[in-house]
C-alpha positions in Angstrom: 82.1 95.1 104.6 84.2 98.1 103.6 82.9 101.6 104.3 81.1 102.9 101.2 81.8 106.5 102.3 85.4 106.0 101.1 84.3 105.9 97.5 83.4 109.6 97.1 86.7 110.6 98.8 88.8 108.5 96.5 86.9 109.7 93.4 87.1 113.4 94.4 90.9 113.1 95.0 91.3 111.3 91.7 89.4 114.1 90.0 91.7 116.7 91.7 95.0 114.9 90.8 94.4 113.7 87.2 94.3 117.2 85.6 97.9 117.6 86.8 98.9 114.6 84.7 96.7 114.8 81.5 99.0 112.6 79.5 98.6 109.7 81.8 95.9 107.1 81.2 93.7 106.2 84.2 95.6 102.9 84.6 98.9 104.7 84.6 97.7 107.2 87.2 96.3 104.5 89.5 99.5 102.4 89.2 101.7 105.5 90.0 99.5 106.3 93.0 99.7 102.7 94.3 103.4 102.6 93.7 103.8 105.3 96.2 107.4 105.8 97.4 108.9 102.5 96.2 110.7 101.6 93.0 108.7 98.4 92.7 105.5 98.1 90.7 102.7 97.0 93.0 100.1 94.3 92.5 97.2 96.9 92.3 94.6 94.2 93.1 95.9 94.0 96.6 96.5 97.7 97.3 94.3 99.0 100.2 92.3 102.1 99.7 94.2 104.1 102.4 97.4 103.4 100.5 95.7 104.6 97.2 94.6 107.8 99.0 98.1 108.4 100.3 99.5 107.8 96.9 97.1 110.1 95.2 97.8 112.8 97.7 101.5 112.5 97.0 100.9 113.2 93.4 99.3 116.6 94.1 101.7 119.4 93.2 103.4 121.2 96.0 106.8 122.3 97.1 109.3 119.7 96.0 111.2 117.9 98.7 113.9 115.3 98.4 114.8 112.6 100.8 118.6 112.1 101.0 121.0 109.7 102.6 124.7 109.8 103.1 126.4 107.5 100.6 129.2 105.2 101.5 131.6 107.9 100.3 129.9 110.4 102.6 128.3 112.3 99.7 124.6 113.0 99.6 122.5 110.6 97.6 118.9 111.5 96.5 116.7 108.6 97.5 113.2 109.9 96.5 111.4 113.2 95.7 108.1 114.3 97.2 105.6 117.1 96.7 105.2 117.8 100.4 107.4 118.1 103.4 105.1 115.7 105.4 105.4 113.0 102.8 109.2 113.3 102.7 109.4 113.3 106.4 107.2 110.2 106.7 109.4 108.4 104.2 112.5 109.4 106.2 110.9 108.0 109.3 110.1 104.7 107.5 113.6 104.3 106.2 115.1 105.0 109.7 112.6 102.5 111.3 114.0 99.8 109.0 117.2 99.9 111.0 119.4 101.2 108.2 122.7 102.6 109.4 122.7 105.4 106.9 121.9 108.9 107.9 118.7 110.3 106.2 117.5 113.8 105.9 115.0 115.9 103.8 115.6 119.2 102.1 113.4 121.5 100.1 114.5 121.7 96.4 115.2 125.4 96.0 115.8 125.2 92.2 112.2 124.0 91.4 
């Protein structure tokens, strides 16, 4: 059985995040939270609660950070944007762990 104590945590975080996105319907917000840092749309039915929590946390406003990689031409290519340095750095580590040969780095978006 799953721990019922997770329910108030998820609902509280949802209540904290949703006012930052008032134009999104609940389903849109949940889908965006489950989507996380991928371009693919997830099968929400199979998303674990810890992934949902991480996704909701990533939607909280904060300092904007971008994950970059060196393109084949050597120029920087923005891969994804994040609202926290930790989330951006975690994504960088995941990309590097996949064995990609590209160089990845994160940078704070000074213009935002």
